[in-house]
Backbone as JSON, one array per atom type, in Angstrom:
{
  "sequence": "MKVAVLLSFATLLASCAPSPSAPPVVAAPAESTPAAPPPETRPERKPEPQPAPRRGKVSSIAIDQIFPLRLEGRVLMVDVRRKLFHQLGHIDGSINLPLVDFENAYPGVKPQLEAAVAAGKVIVVYCQNETCPDSRTTADALAARGFDVAVYRGGLDEWRAVGVDP",
  "N": [[140.95, 149.68, 153.56], [138.21, 150.09, 153.58], [138.12, 152.48, 152.26], [138.97, 151.85, 149.71], [136.89, 150.27, 148.81], [134.83, 152.1, 148.85], [135.79, 153.93, 146.95], [135.69, 152.33, 144.64], [132.98, 151.9, 144.48], [132.06, 154.48, 144.04], [133.23, 155.03, 141.58], [131.86, 153.26, 140.0], [129.25, 154.25, 140.19], [129.63, 156.71, 138.95], [130.16, 155.99, 136.35], [127.69, 155.2, 135.48], [126.18, 157.48, 135.46], [124.72, 160.15, 133.51], [126.56, 161.77, 130.93], [127.84, 165.15, 131.2], [127.75, 166.55, 128.76], [125.87, 165.34, 127.21], [122.52, 165.59, 126.13], [119.65, 165.61, 128.27], [117.6, 162.71, 128.43], [114.38, 162.56, 127.38], [111.2, 161.24, 127.72], [108.92, 160.64, 125.08], [105.8, 162.27, 124.8], [102.82, 160.47, 125.45], [100.59, 159.48, 122.9], [97.24, 160.44, 122.49], [95.44, 158.34, 121.57], [92.55, 156.4, 121.03], [92.2, 153.37, 122.78], [92.58, 150.24, 121.18], [89.89, 148.04, 120.62], [89.59, 145.01, 122.48], [90.52, 141.98, 120.88], [87.96, 139.84, 119.5], [87.11, 137.19, 121.45], [86.53, 133.94, 121.08], [85.25, 130.99, 122.41], [87.35, 128.22, 122.16], [86.6, 125.82, 119.78], [86.26, 122.48, 120.16], [86.94, 119.66, 118.17], [84.22, 117.57, 117.3], [83.91, 114.33, 118.64], [84.45, 111.55, 116.55], [82.16, 109.0, 115.74], [82.72, 105.63, 116.68], [83.59, 103.18, 114.25], [80.95, 101.15, 113.05], [80.62, 97.97, 114.39], [80.51, 94.92, 112.75], [78.4, 91.98, 112.59], [78.94, 88.55, 113.39], [77.87, 85.48, 112.23], [76.61, 82.11, 111.89], [76.14, 79.9, 109.11], [74.36, 77.39, 107.41], [74.72, 74.84, 104.88], [72.26, 74.28, 103.63], [70.95, 76.66, 103.94], [72.33, 78.33, 102.34], [71.82, 77.61, 99.67], [69.15, 78.6, 98.78], [69.71, 81.35, 98.89], [71.71, 81.6, 96.98], [70.32, 80.87, 94.66], [68.62, 83.03, 94.45], [70.42, 85.02, 94.0], [71.49, 86.39, 96.14], [73.82, 86.27, 97.68], [77.24, 86.56, 98.57], [79.98, 84.72, 98.16], [82.94, 84.07, 99.91], [86.09, 82.95, 99.65], [88.5, 82.0, 101.88], [90.86, 80.74, 101.75], [94.32, 80.12, 100.77], [95.61, 81.75, 97.84], [96.57, 79.99, 95.82], [95.21, 77.57, 96.42], [92.61, 78.42, 96.02], [92.71, 78.88, 93.28], [92.99, 76.29, 92.4], [90.54, 75.17, 92.87], [87.24, 76.12, 93.79], [84.23, 77.36, 95.36], [81.78, 77.99, 93.02], [81.69, 81.22, 91.65], [82.73, 82.5, 93.85], [84.77, 84.92, 95.62], [88.25, 85.57, 96.31], [89.79, 85.96, 99.38], [92.37, 85.65, 100.98], [93.23, 84.63, 104.23], [95.89, 84.58, 105.12], [97.04, 86.66, 103.76], [95.55, 88.85, 104.34], [95.59, 91.7, 105.02], [96.84, 92.86, 102.79], [95.25, 91.95, 100.67], [92.65, 92.75, 101.27], [92.01, 95.57, 100.59], [91.64, 95.29, 97.83], [89.35, 93.7, 97.54], [87.46, 95.02, 98.95], [85.69, 96.9, 97.59], [83.97, 95.07, 96.29], [82.81, 93.77, 98.45], [81.48, 95.92, 99.66], [79.7, 96.57, 97.6], [78.18, 94.26, 97.56], [76.92, 94.41, 100.06], [75.45, 96.76, 99.66], [73.7, 95.84, 97.76], [72.16, 94.2, 99.24], [73.05, 91.66, 99.78], [74.13, 88.62, 101.4], [77.13, 88.15, 103.06], [79.24, 85.47, 102.9], [81.7, 83.58, 104.36], [84.14, 81.05, 103.75], [86.19, 78.13, 104.27], [88.41, 75.35, 103.93], [87.33, 73.11, 105.33], [85.43, 71.89, 108.21], [87.34, 71.9, 110.25], [89.04, 73.98, 109.81], [90.13, 77.04, 111.0], [90.29, 79.47, 109.75], [88.14, 80.73, 108.4], [86.49, 81.74, 110.41], [88.25, 83.49, 111.7], [88.76, 85.32, 109.64], [86.17, 86.27, 109.29], [85.83, 87.62, 111.72], [87.73, 89.66, 111.36], [86.59, 91.03, 109.2], [84.19, 91.8, 110.36], [85.14, 93.59, 112.24], [85.65, 95.67, 110.58], [83.19, 96.56, 110.0], [81.43, 94.91, 108.55], [78.71, 92.62, 108.24], [78.89, 89.21, 108.63], [78.59, 85.82, 107.6], [79.55, 82.61, 108.63], [80.41, 79.8, 106.88], [80.81, 76.77, 107.9], [81.17, 74.17, 106.93], [82.63, 74.29, 104.6], [84.64, 73.96, 101.58], [84.98, 71.2, 101.27], [82.57, 69.97, 102.24], [80.8, 71.18, 100.5], [81.56, 70.13, 98.01], [81.09, 67.44, 98.56], [78.34, 67.32, 98.6], [77.89, 67.7, 96.01], [77.55, 70.02, 94.48], [79.23, 72.0, 93.08], [82.05, 71.39, 90.93]],
  "CA": [[140.13, 148.75, 152.85], [136.92, 150.73, 153.37], [138.33, 153.56, 151.31], [139.06, 151.23, 148.4], [135.53, 149.83, 148.44], [134.06, 153.3, 148.56], [136.26, 154.48, 145.67], [135.18, 151.44, 143.58], [131.55, 152.16, 144.39], [131.93, 155.81, 143.46], [133.59, 154.91, 140.17], [130.75, 152.55, 139.37], [128.14, 155.19, 140.07], [129.99, 157.76, 138.01], [130.07, 155.46, 134.99], [126.27, 155.06, 135.16], [125.55, 158.79, 135.38], [124.83, 160.72, 132.15], [127.67, 162.72, 130.8], [127.31, 166.52, 131.21], [127.57, 167.08, 127.43], [124.73, 164.68, 126.57], [121.25, 166.18, 126.55], [118.85, 164.67, 129.05], [116.65, 161.9, 127.65], [113.02, 162.82, 127.83], [110.27, 160.33, 127.04], [107.94, 161.32, 124.24], [104.47, 162.2, 125.42], [101.97, 159.44, 124.88], [99.52, 160.01, 122.06], [95.95, 160.15, 123.1], [94.58, 157.6, 120.65], [91.73, 155.46, 121.8], [92.73, 152.0, 122.82], [91.89, 149.32, 120.28], [89.08, 147.09, 121.4], [90.25, 143.7, 122.53], [90.01, 141.1, 119.81], [86.9, 138.95, 119.96], [87.61, 135.88, 121.86], [85.52, 132.9, 121.05], [85.78, 129.75, 123.03], [87.92, 127.31, 121.17], [85.73, 124.66, 119.54], [86.96, 121.21, 120.03], [86.25, 118.84, 117.17], [83.36, 116.56, 117.89], [84.49, 113.01, 118.45], [83.84, 110.73, 115.51], [81.69, 107.74, 116.31], [83.51, 104.46, 116.32], [82.94, 102.46, 113.16], [80.02, 100.11, 113.48], [81.17, 96.62, 114.34], [79.59, 93.99, 112.13], [78.05, 90.78, 113.34], [79.37, 87.27, 112.84], [76.91, 84.42, 112.48], [76.89, 80.86, 111.18], [75.16, 79.56, 108.09], [74.47, 76.01, 106.96], [74.66, 74.69, 103.42], [70.87, 74.35, 103.16], [70.54, 78.07, 103.96], [73.05, 79.02, 101.26], [71.22, 77.31, 98.37], [68.14, 79.57, 98.34], [70.34, 82.66, 98.67], [72.4, 81.53, 95.68], [69.31, 80.88, 93.59], [68.08, 84.39, 94.37], [71.51, 85.97, 93.75], [71.61, 87.25, 97.33], [74.95, 85.85, 98.51], [78.61, 86.71, 98.06], [80.81, 83.7, 98.78], [84.32, 84.53, 100.04], [87.04, 81.86, 99.93], [89.58, 82.58, 102.69], [92.07, 79.91, 101.6], [95.41, 80.72, 100.0], [95.31, 81.99, 96.43], [96.84, 78.78, 95.05], [94.12, 76.63, 96.64], [91.44, 78.99, 95.35], [92.88, 78.65, 91.85], [92.84, 74.86, 92.14], [89.12, 74.85, 92.97], [86.51, 76.94, 94.75], [82.79, 77.43, 95.13], [81.54, 78.81, 91.84], [81.31, 82.61, 91.88], [83.32, 83.08, 95.06], [85.97, 85.74, 95.5], [89.3, 85.08, 97.19], [90.35, 86.87, 100.38], [93.15, 84.74, 101.83], [93.55, 85.13, 105.56], [97.34, 84.76, 105.27], [97.42, 87.91, 103.1], [94.35, 89.66, 104.51], [95.83, 93.15, 104.98], [97.16, 93.28, 101.41], [94.17, 91.59, 99.77], [91.39, 93.4, 101.65], [91.64, 96.75, 99.79], [91.2, 94.89, 96.49], [88.0, 93.11, 97.55], [86.54, 95.9, 99.69], [84.58, 97.39, 96.75], [83.02, 93.98, 96.05], [82.09, 93.57, 99.7], [80.57, 97.05, 99.83], [78.65, 96.43, 96.59], [77.31, 93.17, 98.01], [76.1, 94.95, 101.15], [74.52, 97.72, 99.06], [72.69, 95.07, 97.02], [71.4, 93.38, 100.18], [73.55, 90.28, 99.77], [74.75, 88.07, 102.6], [78.54, 87.8, 102.85], [79.51, 84.17, 103.51], [83.1, 83.18, 104.24], [84.36, 79.62, 103.93], [87.55, 77.61, 104.19], [88.44, 74.01, 103.35], [86.41, 72.2, 106.02], [85.04, 72.28, 109.57], [88.48, 72.04, 111.17], [89.82, 75.16, 109.44], [89.68, 78.22, 111.75], [90.52, 80.71, 108.99], [86.91, 81.42, 108.04], [86.04, 82.5, 111.59], [89.21, 84.59, 111.91], [88.5, 86.31, 108.6], [84.87, 86.87, 109.62], [86.07, 88.59, 112.8], [88.43, 90.81, 110.78], [85.63, 91.79, 108.4], [83.24, 92.41, 111.3], [85.83, 94.74, 112.83], [85.59, 96.73, 109.58], [81.8, 96.96, 109.84], [80.63, 94.0, 107.73], [78.04, 91.46, 108.82], [79.45, 88.06, 107.92], [78.16, 84.49, 108.02], [80.61, 81.62, 108.46], [79.99, 78.48, 106.42], [81.83, 75.9, 108.5], [81.4, 72.94, 106.15], [83.68, 74.6, 103.65], [84.68, 73.39, 100.23], [84.82, 69.75, 101.33], [81.15, 69.65, 102.33], [80.18, 71.67, 99.26], [81.85, 69.13, 96.97], [80.45, 66.17, 98.95], [76.94, 67.43, 98.21], [77.89, 67.62, 94.54], [77.07, 71.25, 93.87], [80.23, 72.47, 92.11], [83.18, 70.42, 90.84]],
  "C": [[138.77, 149.39, 152.55], [137.04, 151.83, 152.32], [138.36, 152.99, 149.9], [137.69, 150.8, 147.92], [134.7, 151.05, 148.08], [134.48, 153.92, 147.24], [135.71, 153.63, 144.51], [133.69, 151.71, 143.37], [131.3, 153.5, 143.72], [132.23, 155.78, 141.97], [132.46, 154.25, 139.4], [129.56, 153.47, 139.17], [128.42, 156.26, 139.02], [129.87, 157.25, 136.57], [128.62, 155.32, 134.56], [125.59, 156.41, 134.97], [125.7, 159.33, 133.97], [125.95, 161.73, 132.1], [127.1, 164.13, 130.71], [127.08, 167.05, 129.81], [126.36, 166.46, 126.74], [123.45, 165.33, 127.07], [120.45, 165.16, 127.34], [117.84, 163.96, 128.15], [115.28, 162.13, 128.25], [112.1, 161.89, 127.05], [109.27, 161.13, 126.26], [106.58, 161.2, 124.91], [103.62, 161.15, 124.71], [100.87, 160.09, 124.07], [98.2, 159.61, 122.69], [95.02, 159.5, 122.08], [93.77, 156.62, 121.46], [92.33, 154.06, 121.71], [91.91, 151.12, 121.89], [91.07, 148.35, 121.12], [89.76, 145.73, 121.42], [89.68, 142.8, 121.44], [88.93, 140.18, 120.39], [87.5, 137.61, 120.33], [86.43, 134.92, 121.89], [86.09, 131.69, 121.74], [86.23, 128.8, 121.92], [87.0, 126.1, 121.03], [86.58, 123.42, 119.38], [86.21, 120.38, 119.0], [85.41, 117.78, 117.87], [83.96, 115.18, 117.65], [83.71, 112.24, 117.4], [83.34, 109.44, 116.15], [82.56, 106.59, 115.83], [82.81, 103.74, 115.17], [82.06, 101.35, 113.72], [80.7, 98.76, 113.35], [80.11, 95.71, 113.75], [79.34, 92.78, 113.01], [78.56, 89.55, 112.61], [78.34, 86.23, 113.23], [77.36, 83.17, 111.73], [75.8, 80.65, 110.15], [75.43, 78.14, 107.63], [74.28, 75.94, 105.45], [73.24, 74.81, 102.9], [70.31, 75.77, 103.2], [71.19, 78.84, 102.81], [72.35, 78.82, 99.92], [70.14, 78.3, 97.95], [68.73, 80.96, 98.08], [71.06, 82.7, 97.32], [71.42, 81.6, 94.53], [68.73, 82.27, 93.38], [69.16, 85.44, 94.08], [71.75, 86.89, 94.92], [72.75, 86.83, 98.24], [76.26, 86.16, 97.79], [79.45, 85.72, 98.85], [82.26, 84.19, 98.77], [85.19, 83.36, 100.51], [88.23, 82.47, 100.66], [90.86, 81.75, 102.62], [93.12, 80.64, 100.77], [95.04, 80.8, 98.52], [95.5, 80.73, 95.59], [95.7, 77.78, 95.2], [92.84, 77.12, 95.98], [91.51, 78.73, 93.85], [92.67, 77.18, 91.48], [91.37, 74.42, 92.23], [88.46, 75.65, 94.07], [85.02, 76.85, 94.46], [82.56, 78.43, 94.0], [81.05, 80.2, 92.22], [81.92, 83.25, 93.1], [84.5, 83.98, 94.71], [86.98, 85.23, 96.51], [89.82, 86.21, 98.07], [91.14, 86.02, 101.37], [93.5, 85.37, 103.17], [95.04, 85.42, 105.7], [97.83, 86.07, 104.64], [96.28, 88.93, 103.23], [94.6, 91.15, 104.33], [96.14, 93.66, 103.58], [95.99, 93.03, 100.47], [92.87, 92.36, 100.04], [91.07, 94.64, 100.8], [91.14, 96.39, 98.39], [89.79, 94.32, 96.44], [86.98, 93.98, 98.29], [85.41, 96.44, 98.81], [83.53, 96.31, 96.47], [82.18, 93.71, 97.29], [81.06, 94.69, 99.91], [79.41, 96.99, 98.83], [77.66, 95.34, 96.99], [76.38, 93.66, 99.12], [75.04, 95.9, 100.58], [73.4, 97.01, 98.32], [71.88, 94.15, 97.93], [71.83, 91.92, 100.22], [74.14, 89.91, 101.13], [76.19, 87.71, 102.24], [78.81, 86.52, 103.63], [80.97, 83.83, 103.28], [83.2, 81.67, 104.46], [85.83, 79.29, 103.75], [87.48, 76.21, 103.57], [87.4, 73.09, 103.99], [86.14, 72.71, 107.44], [86.21, 72.53, 110.51], [89.32, 73.28, 110.89], [89.3, 76.39, 110.19], [89.75, 79.52, 110.95], [89.23, 81.45, 108.64], [86.4, 82.27, 109.21], [86.96, 83.69, 111.84], [88.98, 85.7, 110.89], [87.17, 87.02, 108.86], [85.03, 87.93, 110.71], [86.76, 89.85, 112.26], [87.49, 91.67, 109.94], [84.6, 92.48, 109.3], [83.85, 93.65, 111.96], [85.82, 95.94, 111.88], [84.15, 97.09, 109.22], [80.92, 96.03, 109.03], [79.96, 92.92, 108.58], [78.46, 90.27, 107.97], [78.89, 86.77, 108.5], [79.29, 83.51, 107.7], [79.98, 80.29, 108.04], [81.07, 77.5, 106.84], [82.12, 74.66, 107.67], [82.48, 73.1, 105.11], [83.57, 73.88, 102.32], [84.47, 71.88, 100.25], [83.35, 69.35, 101.38], [80.43, 70.04, 101.04], [80.36, 70.63, 98.15], [81.15, 67.81, 97.29], [78.97, 66.17, 98.56], [76.81, 67.39, 96.69], [77.41, 68.87, 93.83], [78.0, 71.75, 92.77], [81.35, 71.43, 92.05], [84.29, 70.74, 91.82]]
}
């Protein structure tokens, strides 16, 4: 048994040895070129974090505060009711930004909102009446996008009761 293992080992070694007819392999001498300088390593710059968008403020506004702003042209009224209700009647000069379709409608009114801010106007959102929560919800959504917004809680019902617009 030992003889068989030794013969197998000898055969294995013989197969790894160079054949007598093959010339010996000699490594080529290394060239004496100067080593290239290591590439400049600069510390990796991490991008500076972008500041979070400014959150706007939400406040309340009463009808008697809106009148002087309207006379001076310093207010943008935003009707947050559904488009159909806006078409049936709204505060004169208001734009429509229905809460139920806010995400789709917002890009269309964003330029008007930005222009109003640039002109120093107050953005006032309103709904149908005091019991409608949509004006506050829309104001919060606009504030999250950086706009300062005033909520007119009396809504279209109070506006009409005072007799300002039909």
